[in-house]
C-alpha positions, 0 to 999 in steps of 0.5 A: 481504477482504470481498465488499463491499470487493472489490466497492468496489474493482472498482467504483472501478477500473471508474469510473477507467478509464471516466473515463480517470483511470488515466493517469500524472498523473491527479488525482481527488478523494477525494469522487468516490471516496466517491461512486462506492463509495456512502460518505457521511461522517456529519456526526455519529457514533461513532469506529467509524462514521467508521472504517468509512467510512475503512476502506471507502475505503482498501480500495477504493483499495488494490485499485485501487493493487494493480492499477495497480502491475501496470501500473507506476503508483502511486496516491498520496494527497495531502490526501484526494485522489488522483493517479497518479504520473508515471513520473519519480516512481515511483523515489521510491516504490520507494525508500520501499518499499525503505526500509520493507522494510529497516526491517521486516527490521532489526526482524525481525533484532533480534527474532530475535537477542534471542529465546530459542532454542527448538529450537536452529536455527530462529532462526539460520536465520531470522536468516540469511534476514533478513540475505540479504534485507537484502543483496538490498535493499542490492544493489538500491540500489547498482545504481540 
């Protein structure tokens, strides 16, 4: 991550804490995020210019999201604005993470099983690791 983007995230997190917007249920506007990190959405421009602005915002929000995850809080985006999910909503986000992980593991297993063998055992070991991880995800779901 570039220093500019890391700085954006730290700056945004500091602002969120000062404004007491890191509590469960807090809502804040996307426009406020862009103001805090000094982003101006151009009225006209190239796709590259718009992508640059969007990437800086995403990077700053992702930094905050990762810090807040450590506090048991999920920073969700909704139609360009942001909200800290309530504790009762975290289960849905956890299930989404697990589902995404399971989908990726399923695709990894498919690729592993259908790749030609190179040295005989490496892909077999990889497939076994993938299956163990998938089983762990399934066990987690059953415990809930």
